[in-house]
C-alpha positions as semicolon CSV with decimal commas, in nm:
position;residue;x (nm);y (nm);z (nm)
1;M;0,030;0,000;0,038
2;R;0,272;0,260;0,090
3;S;0,447;0,148;-0,281
4;R;0,118;0,242;-0,440
5;Y;0,082;0,577;-0,227
6;S;0,410;0,677;-0,305
7;A;0,389;0,628;-0,692
8;Y;0,040;0,871;-0,615
9;V;0,253;1,150;-0,498
10;L;0,529;1,075;-0,786
11;G;0,262;1,012;-1,091
12;L;0,404;0,687;-1,197
13;A;0,154;0,538;-1,391
14;D;0,317;0,215;-1,484
15;Y;0,397;0,143;-1,123
16;L;0,072;0,151;-0,998
17;R;-0,060;-0,052;-1,359
18;A;0,152;-0,324;-1,341
19;T;0,049;-0,317;-0,960
20;W;-0,355;-0,369;-1,043
21;H;-0,485;-0,653;-1,089
22;P;-0,556;-0,727;-1,482
23;G;-0,943;-0,761;-1,440
24;T;-0,969;-0,421;-1,238
25;R;-0,704;-0,244;-1,400
26;P;-0,849;0,096;-1,567
27;A;-0,709;0,136;-1,931
28;E;-0,507;0,494;-1,834
29;L;-0,385;0,679;-1,578
30;D;-0,481;1,051;-1,520
31;F;-0,239;1,260;-1,323
32;A;-0,328;1,596;-1,477
33;G;-0,532;1,888;-1,225
34;G;-0,457;1,586;-0,967
35;P;-0,403;1,650;-0,645
36;K;-0,109;1,711;-0,346
37;W;-0,051;1,425;-0,168
38;L;0,056;1,537;0,244
39;G;0,041;1,168;0,390
40;L;-0,036;0,847;0,491
41;T;-0,158;0,696;0,742
42;V;-0,261;0,292;0,689
43;L;-0,495;0,214;0,983
44;R;-0,566;-0,136;0,990
45;H;-0,330;-0,426;0,740
46;E;-0,559;-0,754;0,748
47;V;-0,503;-1,164;0,593
48;T;-0,867;-1,226;0,526
49;G;-0,791;-1,562;0,336
50;D;-0,508;-1,818;0,186
51;D;-0,459;-1,523;-0,104
52;R;-0,618;-1,228;0,028
53;A;-0,600;-0,986;0,216
54;I;-0,771;-0,575;0,243
55;V;-0,549;-0,295;0,421
56;E;-0,721;0,041;0,532
57;F;-0,597;0,387;0,504
58;V;-0,644;0,762;0,544
59;A;-0,454;0,928;0,314
60;R;-0,466;1,317;0,334
61;Y;-0,412;1,557;-0,011
62;K;-0,466;1,958;-0,092
63;A;-0,689;2,040;-0,393
64;G;-0,798;2,342;-0,492
65;G;-0,620;2,462;-0,266
66;R;-0,866;2,291;0,047
67;A;-0,749;1,987;0,243
68;G;-0,907;1,703;0,249
69;R;-0,894;1,292;0,307
70;L;-0,942;0,981;0,118
71;G;-1,044;0,713;0,334
72;E;-1,082;0,327;0,202
73;V;-1,066;-0,036;0,257
74;S;-0,867;-0,174;-0,013
75;R;-0,873;-0,515;-0,148
76;F;-0,583;-0,713;-0,298
77;V;-0,473;-1,061;-0,408
78;R;-0,187;-1,288;-0,414
79;D;-0,115;-1,431;-0,751
80;D;0,220;-1,651;-0,889
81;G;0,364;-1,481;-0,582
82;R;0,305;-1,121;-0,632
83;W;0,017;-0,901;-0,427
84;Y;-0,242;-0,698;-0,648
85;Y;-0,488;-0,392;-0,593
86;V;-0,797;-0,525;-0,646
87;D;-1,081;-0,261;-0,562
88;G;-1,163;-0,089;-0,266
89;D;-1,496;0,095;-0,079
90;V;-1,448;0,476;0,026
91;D;-1,549;0,608;0,278
Protein backbone atom coordinates (compact mmCIF):
# COMPACT_ATOMS: atom_id res chain seq x y z
CA MET A 1 0.00 0.00 0.00
CA ARG A 2 2.78 2.42 0.86
CA SER A 3 4.48 1.84 -2.48
CA ARG A 4 1.24 2.53 -4.36
CA TYR A 5 0.72 5.74 -2.36
CA SER A 6 4.29 6.80 -3.23
CA ALA A 7 3.55 6.08 -6.89
CA TYR A 8 0.51 8.38 -6.73
CA VAL A 9 2.65 11.11 -5.13
CA LEU A 10 5.29 10.76 -7.86
CA GLY A 11 2.84 10.24 -10.74
CA LEU A 12 4.21 6.79 -11.60
CA ALA A 13 1.32 5.47 -13.68
CA ASP A 14 3.30 2.48 -15.03
CA TYR A 15 4.00 1.23 -11.49
CA LEU A 16 0.37 1.68 -10.44
CA ARG A 17 -0.86 -0.24 -13.48
CA ALA A 18 1.70 -3.02 -12.84
CA THR A 19 0.45 -3.45 -9.25
CA TRP A 20 -3.26 -3.31 -10.21
CA HIS A 21 -5.02 -6.61 -10.83
CA PRO A 22 -5.60 -7.10 -14.57
CA GLY A 23 -9.31 -7.77 -13.98
CA THR A 24 -9.93 -4.30 -12.51
CA ARG A 25 -7.01 -2.27 -13.91
CA PRO A 26 -8.06 0.92 -15.74
CA ALA A 27 -6.90 1.38 -19.32
CA GLU A 28 -5.28 4.71 -18.47
CA LEU A 29 -4.38 6.82 -15.45
CA ASP A 30 -4.43 10.60 -15.69
CA PHE A 31 -2.65 12.69 -13.06
CA ALA A 32 -3.34 16.06 -14.74
CA GLY A 33 -4.82 18.50 -12.25
CA GLY A 34 -4.71 15.90 -9.49
CA PRO A 35 -4.30 16.67 -5.81
CA LYS A 36 -1.05 17.18 -3.95
CA TRP A 37 -0.73 14.21 -1.62
CA LEU A 38 0.37 15.14 1.92
CA GLY A 39 0.53 11.92 3.90
CA LEU A 40 -0.61 8.36 4.41
CA THR A 41 -1.73 6.56 7.55
CA VAL A 42 -2.31 2.81 7.35
CA LEU A 43 -4.99 2.03 9.93
CA ARG A 44 -5.04 -1.75 9.64
CA HIS A 45 -3.99 -4.71 7.55
CA GLU A 46 -5.86 -7.98 7.67
CA VAL A 47 -5.22 -11.27 5.89
CA THR A 48 -8.66 -12.52 4.84
CA GLY A 49 -7.60 -15.76 3.12
CA ASP A 50 -4.58 -17.61 1.78
CA ASP A 51 -4.19 -15.15 -1.09
CA ARG A 52 -6.38 -12.24 -0.01
CA ALA A 53 -5.92 -9.25 2.26
CA ILE A 54 -7.38 -5.85 3.01
CA VAL A 55 -5.66 -2.61 3.95
CA GLU A 56 -7.51 0.30 5.53
CA PHE A 57 -5.86 3.69 5.12
CA VAL A 58 -6.37 7.44 5.17
CA ALA A 59 -4.48 9.64 2.71
CA ARG A 60 -4.40 13.40 3.17
CA TYR A 61 -4.26 15.76 0.20
CA LYS A 62 -4.64 19.35 -0.93
CA ALA A 63 -6.63 20.30 -4.04
CA GLY A 64 -7.84 23.70 -5.17
CA GLY A 65 -6.41 25.29 -2.03
CA ARG A 66 -8.46 23.03 0.23
CA ALA A 67 -7.30 20.16 2.41
CA GLY A 68 -9.07 16.82 2.24
CA ARG A 69 -8.78 13.18 3.15
CA LEU A 70 -9.42 9.95 1.33
CA GLY A 71 -10.26 6.92 3.41
CA GLU A 72 -10.45 3.49 1.81
CA VAL A 73 -10.57 -0.18 2.64
CA SER A 74 -8.59 -1.71 -0.23
CA ARG A 75 -8.74 -5.33 -1.36
CA PHE A 76 -5.61 -7.15 -2.55
CA VAL A 77 -5.04 -10.60 -4.01
CA ARG A 78 -1.84 -12.59 -4.37
CA ASP A 79 -1.33 -14.13 -7.78
CA ASP A 80 1.77 -16.17 -8.59
CA GLY A 81 3.51 -14.78 -5.50
CA ARG A 82 2.76 -11.10 -6.23
CA TRP A 83 0.22 -8.90 -4.49
CA TYR A 84 -2.18 -6.85 -6.65
CA TYR A 85 -4.65 -4.12 -5.77
CA VAL A 86 -8.17 -5.19 -6.81
CA ASP A 87 -10.52 -2.45 -5.63
CA GLY A 88 -11.68 -0.63 -2.54
CA ASP A 89 -14.54 0.92 -0.63
CA VAL A 90 -14.06 4.67 -0.20
CA ASP A 91 -15.53 6.38 2.85
